[in-house]
N, C-alpha and C positions, 0 to 999 in steps of 0.2 A: 459791653465789658471791654476795658482797655487791653490792647495787645501787650503781652509780656516781652520784655527785652531778654535776649540771651545774656548770660553772665558776662561781666567785664573780663577782658583778657588779662593775662599775666604772661609776659614773654618767657618761653621755655628755652630759647636759644640765646644765650648771652652774647654780647659783643665782647671781643677780646682786644685790649690795647695796652700799650706800655705807658705808665705814668710814674715819674720819679724812679725809673729803672726797675719797676716791678710790673708784672703782667696783672692787669685787673680784668675782671669780668663784670660788665655792666648788665643790669637787668632793667626792664621797663614794665611798669604796671600802672593801673588806675589806682590812685591813692585811696586808702581807707582812712578817713579822717579820725576814726576812733582808734587807730593803731598808733601808739606813741612814736614809733620809728618814722612812720609816714608823716605824722603831724609835725614832728621836729624837722623833717626834710623839707616839707612845704614851707614852714616858717623861715627856715634858713635860706631857702632859695629865693623867696620873695624879698628877704632882707638883702641878699646878694644883688638882686636887681635894683633895689632902692639905692644901694651904695655905688652902683656902676654909674659912670658919667651919663649913660643914656637913661638912667633912672633919675634920682634926684641928687646923686653924689654924696649921700650921707645915709646912715642907718635909720631905720624906723624907730620911733619911740618904743620903749619896753611895753607900755600898756597896749599899743597897737599889735605888737608881735604876740602878746599873750591872748588877745581877743580874736586874732585872725582865724585860726582853724575852727574854733567854735562858731564863728560867724559864717564861714564857708559851709560848715556842716548843716546849718539851718536852711541853706538854699538847695532844694532838691535838683535844681537845674544846673548846679555847679559840679564840675569834676576836674580832676587834675591828673595829668600823666607825669609820672616820675621816672627819671633815670637814676638808678642807684648803683653805687660802688660799695657793695656790702651794705652797711647800715648808714652810709653817707649819701645824701642827695647830691647829685651832680648836675641835674637838669630838671626843668619844670616847664610844663605847658598847662597853665591854669585857665580853664575854659568855662563859659556860660552858654547854656542852650536857650535860644529864644525861638520865635516863629516867623517864617516868611509869610507875610500876608499875600504876596503874589503867587506863592506856590503851595500854601497851606501845609507846609512841612517844616521841621525844625531847621534852625541855623545854629552852627556852633561857632562862637566867637572865642578866639584865643586872646584872652585878656592880658595875661602876663606870660612872658616867654623868656627863659634865661638858661644859660649853661655856665656853671661855675668857672671862674678864672682858673687856668691851669689845665682844664679839661677841654678847652675850646680848640677847634681845629682838628678834632678827632672824628667828626661825622656824627656827634651826639645830637646836634640840633636837627640835622636832616632826619635822623631816626625818630626823634621826638615828634616831628611833624608827621612822619609816616604813622606812628602809633596813635597820634591824635586823630588822624584821618580814619584809621581803623575804628576807633571809638565813635567818631562822628557817623560813619556809615552804619555801625551797629545801631545807632540811635535814629537811623533813617534820615539824617540831615541832607538837605539839598545843596548846602554849600558851607564852607568855612570862611570866616572873616578874621582879620587882625588889623592892627594899626602899627605903623612903623614911622619913626622920625625921618624927616627928609635927609638929615646928615648921617644917618646910619646906613651907609652904602653896603657894608658887608652883609647886614641883615637883609637889605633889599635884594641883593644878589641871591642869597639863600632862598628867600621866599619866591622869587621869580623861577629859580631852578625847580622848586617844589610845586609850581603851577599857579601861584598867586599872581594877581595883576591889579592895577587900579580899577576901581568900580565905576561904571557908568551905564546908564540905561540908554542914552542917546548921545553920541559923540558931539552933537551940536550944543548940548547943554553942559558938557564937560564932565570931569571925574568928580566923584563924591569927595567931600571934605569932612574931616572929623573935627567937630567943635565941642566946646564944653562951657558950662556955666557953673561955677563953684557955688555950692549951697552951704558949706561949712568951712 
């Protein structure tokens, strides 16, 4: 019989910060893809990433945005951590769980990571990583992984401060590289 996971967290202690001369309280939670507020926040945040220069610099097509959350919900190994300002998503860590064949334990990959423009520089990204790590530990993951563009120095500094580093098994063979082969 498979071990049961404890329930996902929902932060009870909000972060307070000032945005546009008003004090906001941010909350952090594991997204419920069936919740319309969470679904909208995930979709908006992925689109924010797509429109960012480190994304593709343009919005995603409407049909992709409409299909995104139902597609994510079909993957039981997918979860998202949201940072919310009321009903508005301001940060997202969209993750997929896989398995380490060398440790026979889960790995959590942060596939998409974004903080909305205007909310950056407030510590939201660091807190999103902390909350993602809590969920990864809850899932008994042995490590977290992510990819970052060479030119995105600010993200690299954040990830290094949060304990990430380049991956290598043997320094003589060098660091791992992320490659892709487009199929569509």
